[in-house]
C-alpha positions as CSV (number, residue, x, y, z in Angstrom):
1,X,45.9,6.9,40.7
2,X,46.3,3.9,38.3
3,X,43.2,2.1,39.7
4,X,41.0,5.2,39.4
5,X,42.1,5.7,35.8
6,X,41.2,2.0,35.1
7,X,37.7,2.5,36.6
8,X,37.2,5.6,34.5
9,X,38.3,3.8,31.4
10,X,36.0,0.9,32.2
11,X,33.1,3.3,32.9
12,X,33.8,5.0,29.6
13,X,33.7,1.7,27.7
14,X,30.5,0.6,29.4
15,X,28.9,4.0,28.6
16,X,29.9,3.7,25.0
17,X,28.4,0.2,24.8
18,X,25.2,1.4,26.4
19,X,25.0,4.3,23.8
20,X,25.7,1.9,20.9
21,X,23.0,-0.5,22.2
22,X,20.3,2.2,22.6
23,X,21.2,3.7,19.3
24,X,20.6,0.4,17.6
25,X,17.3,-0.1,19.4
26,X,16.2,3.4,18.5
27,X,17.0,2.9,14.9
28,X,14.9,-0.2,14.9
29,X,12.0,1.7,16.5
30,X,12.3,4.5,13.9
31,X,12.2,1.9,11.1
32,X,9.2,0.2,12.6
33,X,7.3,3.5,13.0
34,X,8.1,4.6,9.5
35,X,6.7,1.3,8.2
36,X,3.6,1.6,10.3
37,X,3.1,5.2,9.0
38,X,3.5,3.9,5.5
39,X,0.9,1.2,6.1
40,X,-1.5,3.6,7.7
41,X,-1.1,5.9,4.7
42,X,-2.0,3.1,2.4
43,X,-5.1,2.3,4.4
44,X,-6.1,6.0,4.5
45,X,-5.6,6.3,0.7
46,X,-7.7,3.2,0.1
47,X,-10.5,4.4,2.3
48,X,-10.5,7.8,0.7
49,X,-10.5,6.5,-2.9
50,X,-13.3,3.9,-2.1
51,X,-15.3,6.6,-0.3
52,X,-15.0,8.9,-3.3
53,X,-16.0,6.1,-5.7
54,X,-19.0,5.3,-3.5
55,X,-20.1,9.0,-3.5
56,X,-19.7,9.3,-7.3
57,X,-21.4,6.0,-8.1
58,X,-25.0,7.4,-8.5
59,X,-23.7,9.9,-11.1
60,X,-21.6,7.4,-13.1
61,X,-22.6,4.7,-15.7
62,X,-21.8,1.1,-15.0
63,X,-18.8,1.3,-17.4
64,X,-17.4,4.4,-15.6
65,X,-17.8,2.7,-12.2
66,X,-15.9,-0.3,-13.5
67,X,-13.2,1.7,-15.1
68,X,-12.7,3.8,-11.9
69,X,-12.6,0.6,-9.8
70,X,-9.8,-0.8,-12.0
71,X,-8.0,2.6,-11.7
72,X,-8.2,2.4,-7.9
73,X,-7.0,-1.2,-7.8
74,X,-4.1,-0.4,-10.1
75,X,-3.2,2.7,-8.0
76,X,-3.4,0.9,-4.7
77,X,-1.5,-2.2,-5.7
78,X,1.2,-0.1,-7.5
79,X,0.6,-2.1,-10.6
80,X,0.7,-1.0,-14.3
81,X,-2.2,-3.1,-15.6
82,X,-5.6,-4.1,-14.2
83,X,-8.7,-5.9,-15.2
84,X,-12.2,-6.6,-13.9
85,X,-14.6,-9.4,-14.9
86,X,-18.4,-9.1,-14.5
87,X,-20.5,-12.2,-14.0
88,X,-24.1,-12.8,-15.2
89,X,-26.9,-12.9,-12.7
90,X,-27.0,-16.7,-13.0
91,X,-23.4,-16.6,-11.8
92,X,-22.4,-19.1,-14.5
93,X,-21.0,-16.9,-17.3
94,X,-18.6,-14.0,-17.5
95,X,-20.2,-11.2,-19.5
96,X,-17.7,-8.4,-19.7
97,X,-14.1,-7.7,-18.9
98,X,-12.6,-4.3,-18.3
99,X,-8.9,-4.3,-19.0
100,X,-6.3,-1.5,-18.7
101,X,-3.3,-2.5,-20.7
102,X,0.3,-1.6,-19.8
103,X,1.1,2.0,-20.7
104,X,-2.4,2.6,-22.1
105,X,-4.8,5.0,-20.6
106,X,-7.7,3.7,-22.6
107,X,-9.9,0.8,-21.5
108,X,-10.7,-2.1,-23.7
109,X,-14.0,-3.9,-23.0
110,X,-14.6,-7.4,-24.2
111,X,-17.9,-9.1,-24.3
112,X,-17.6,-12.7,-23.1
113,X,-20.1,-15.4,-23.5
114,X,-18.7,-18.3,-21.6
């Protein structure tokens, strides 16, 4: 009777170790799947926002497109500020900058000549 009890105790300990091991592995799998779902959500959001911008572009002015592009970049990067520079056709000079300051919902546009 003593040997059988020892075997049952050993089997119980081994079963407990297997359960702990698989629990640890499953937690890692769940963490990895949540991270993948988060990343897929970001890609889907980026795709949706850029698709909407592309569809709206014919109806918007250049300024509105630039402002919306900065809004999208700020939203996707989880930032609080954003800016966009436009370059002349000769690709030598910056002409305009759209800047969304911290805590401000208005855009400031600066004409640049350098």
